[in-house]
C-alpha positions as CSV (number, residue, x, y, z in Angstrom):
1,M,16.0,2.1,-3.1
2,K,16.5,-1.2,-1.4
3,V,15.2,-4.1,-3.5
4,R,15.8,-7.8,-2.7
5,N,14.1,-9.2,-5.8
6,I,13.4,-7.6,-9.1
7,I,10.9,-9.6,-11.1
8,Q,9.9,-8.7,-14.7
9,Y,6.6,-10.4,-15.4
10,K,4.5,-10.9,-18.5
11,S,1.3,-12.3,-17.0
12,A,-0.7,-11.9,-13.8
13,K,-0.2,-15.7,-13.2
14,E,3.5,-15.1,-12.5
15,V,2.7,-12.4,-9.9
16,I,-0.1,-14.5,-8.2
17,K,2.3,-17.5,-7.9
18,I,4.9,-15.4,-6.0
19,I,2.3,-13.8,-3.7
20,D,0.7,-17.2,-3.0
21,K,4.0,-18.7,-2.1
22,E,5.0,-15.8,0.2
23,L,1.6,-15.8,2.0
24,K,1.8,-19.6,2.6
25,S,5.3,-19.1,4.1
26,I,3.8,-17.0,6.9
27,E,3.2,-19.1,10.0
28,D,0.5,-17.0,11.6
29,K,-2.9,-18.1,10.3
30,K,-4.3,-14.6,10.7
31,V,-2.0,-12.8,8.2
32,K,-1.9,-9.0,8.6
33,I,-2.0,-7.2,5.2
34,A,-1.9,-3.6,4.2
35,L,-3.5,-2.8,0.9
36,T,-2.8,0.3,-1.3
37,G,-5.6,1.9,-3.3
38,G,-5.3,3.3,-6.8
39,K,-5.9,1.2,-10.0
40,S,-2.6,-0.6,-10.4
41,W,-3.3,-3.6,-8.1
42,L,-7.1,-3.9,-8.6
43,S,-7.1,-6.7,-11.2
44,L,-4.6,-8.7,-9.2
45,Y,-6.5,-8.2,-6.0
46,R,-9.6,-9.7,-7.7
47,I,-7.6,-12.8,-8.7
48,L,-6.1,-13.2,-5.2
49,L,-9.7,-13.1,-3.8
50,K,-11.1,-15.5,-6.4
51,K,-8.3,-18.0,-5.8
52,N,-8.8,-17.8,-2.1
53,I,-5.2,-16.5,-1.6
54,F,-6.7,-13.5,0.2
55,K,-8.6,-15.3,2.9
56,K,-11.5,-13.9,4.8
57,N,-9.9,-14.5,8.2
58,Y,-6.9,-12.4,7.4
59,D,-6.6,-8.8,8.9
60,Y,-6.8,-6.1,6.2
61,F,-5.6,-2.5,6.6
62,L,-5.2,0.4,4.3
63,T,-1.7,1.8,3.5
64,D,-3.2,5.3,3.1
65,E,-6.4,7.2,2.6
66,R,-7.7,10.4,1.1
67,C,-9.5,12.7,3.5
68,T,-12.7,13.4,1.6
69,K,-16.4,12.9,2.1
70,S,-16.8,11.7,-1.5
71,K,-16.9,7.9,-1.0
72,N,-16.0,7.1,-4.6
73,L,-12.7,8.9,-4.1
74,Q,-11.7,7.0,-1.0
75,N,-9.5,3.9,-1.1
76,Y,-11.7,2.1,1.4
77,H,-14.7,2.2,-0.8
78,L,-12.7,1.5,-4.0
79,L,-11.3,-1.7,-2.4
80,N,-14.7,-2.6,-0.9
81,K,-16.2,-2.5,-4.3
82,T,-13.3,-4.5,-5.8
83,F,-13.8,-7.3,-3.3
84,N,-17.6,-7.1,-3.4
85,S,-17.5,-6.4,0.3
86,K,-16.3,-10.0,0.9
87,L,-13.2,-8.9,2.9
88,K,-13.3,-6.8,6.0
89,I,-11.0,-3.8,5.6
90,K,-10.3,-1.6,8.6
91,K,-11.3,1.9,7.8
92,F,-8.7,4.7,8.1
93,Y,-10.8,7.8,7.6
94,S,-14.1,7.9,9.5
95,S,-14.5,11.5,10.6
96,N,-13.3,15.0,10.0
97,D,-11.4,14.8,13.2
98,V,-7.8,14.1,12.0
99,A,-6.4,13.4,15.5
100,K,-9.3,10.9,16.2
101,N,-8.6,9.1,12.9
102,L,-4.9,8.8,13.6
103,K,-5.4,7.6,17.2
104,S,-8.0,5.1,16.2
105,Y,-5.8,3.5,13.5
106,Q,-2.7,3.7,15.6
107,N,-4.5,1.6,18.2
108,I,-5.8,-1.1,15.9
109,L,-2.7,-1.6,13.8
110,P,-0.5,-4.6,14.8
111,K,3.0,-4.3,16.1
112,R,4.2,-5.5,12.7
113,L,2.5,-6.1,9.3
114,D,3.1,-9.3,7.5
115,V,2.6,-8.0,3.9
116,V,2.3,-4.6,2.3
117,F,1.1,-4.0,-1.2
118,V,2.4,-0.8,-2.8
119,S,2.3,0.8,-6.2
120,L,4.4,3.6,-7.7
121,G,2.7,6.9,-8.6
122,L,3.5,8.8,-11.8
123,D,5.3,11.4,-9.7
124,G,7.4,8.8,-7.8
125,H,5.3,8.8,-4.6
126,V,4.3,5.6,-2.8
127,L,1.5,5.3,-0.2
128,S,0.9,9.0,0.7
129,W,4.5,9.8,1.0
130,F,5.4,13.0,-0.8
131,P,8.6,15.0,-0.8
132,N,7.1,18.3,0.4
133,D,5.5,17.0,3.6
134,L,7.9,14.6,5.4
135,K,5.7,13.6,8.4
136,W,5.7,10.1,7.0
137,K,9.3,9.9,8.4
138,S,7.9,10.1,11.9
139,S,8.5,7.4,14.4
140,Q,4.7,7.0,14.9
141,K,2.8,4.4,12.9
142,V,0.6,6.9,11.1
143,S,0.6,10.5,10.0
144,F,-1.6,13.2,8.5
145,I,-0.1,14.6,5.2
146,I,-0.9,17.7,3.2
147,E,0.3,17.7,-0.4
148,K,-0.6,20.9,-2.2
149,S,0.2,19.6,-5.7
150,I,-2.6,17.0,-5.8
151,K,-6.4,17.3,-6.1
152,I,-7.2,15.8,-2.7
153,K,-4.5,17.4,-0.6
154,K,-5.2,15.9,2.8
155,R,-4.1,12.3,3.3
156,L,-3.7,9.7,6.1
157,T,-0.8,7.3,5.7
158,L,1.2,4.6,7.3
159,N,4.7,5.8,8.1
160,K,8.1,4.8,6.8
161,N,9.5,3.1,9.9
162,F,6.3,1.1,10.4
163,V,6.0,-0.1,6.8
164,N,9.7,-1.0,6.6
165,K,9.4,-3.3,9.6
166,S,6.9,-5.5,7.6
167,K,8.0,-9.0,6.6
168,I,7.2,-8.6,2.9
169,V,6.7,-5.5,0.7
170,F,5.5,-5.9,-2.8
171,L,6.0,-2.9,-5.1
172,L,4.1,-3.0,-8.4
173,I,5.4,-1.1,-11.4
174,K,3.1,-1.0,-14.4
175,K,4.4,-0.3,-17.9
176,N,3.4,3.3,-17.8
177,K,5.4,3.8,-14.6
178,Y,8.7,2.2,-15.8
179,D,10.3,5.5,-16.8
180,I,9.6,7.1,-13.5
181,Y,10.9,4.0,-11.7
182,N,14.2,4.2,-13.6
183,Y,14.4,8.0,-13.1
184,S,13.7,7.7,-9.4
185,K,16.7,5.4,-8.7
186,N,19.1,8.3,-8.6
187,K,16.8,10.8,-6.8
188,K,17.2,10.5,-3.1
189,N,14.3,12.8,-2.4
190,F,11.8,10.5,-4.2
191,P,9.7,8.8,-1.5
192,V,10.0,5.4,-3.2
193,N,13.7,5.4,-2.3
194,H,12.8,5.2,1.4
195,L,10.9,1.9,1.0
196,K,12.5,-1.5,1.8
197,I,11.2,-3.7,-1.0
198,N,11.2,-7.5,-1.1
199,Y,9.7,-7.7,-4.6
200,A,9.7,-5.1,-7.3
201,L,7.2,-6.5,-9.7
202,I,7.8,-4.9,-13.1
203,E,5.2,-5.4,-15.9
204,N,7.1,-6.3,-19.1
């Protein structure tokens, strides 16, 4: 695991300050951001929108998506609800045609992302990178993943090489994930160890 800065934080204010500073350092006015789903980042996302740190003119993408018709289980709809539809997020999963979804997202993604927001799963996965299906190591920007150990087995994800070219990667580690974070450090097969992290934000 390659981590430039490890920050142990006690309040959301500390995290918001770091993110605000890094976003302001990006010269391009149309910052390109990839957002992870799940629950870890949601409260911080709301603050970033409220404080206008997440600006409406930025480009927002998804790091990964669940392939399901149940909208309430999709990252896109979870984030849309979180932002009260005030930010335009580019949809990853729009049909049952996997190849069509991949081609469409591959075409709209920029050459390089500015910022990627990632959280650590309880099993040590990040994005939709799992140890049993390694297509996320592909040289393409995106892949279709099947992970049999989880409820929604089919996923779309940004790939390792593309994510690791990003200017800034924030990894959020909540208190309930701290043990798995420590355990994963010595496990080369854990997907999180393939991520180049600018900031590991550890809830204290």
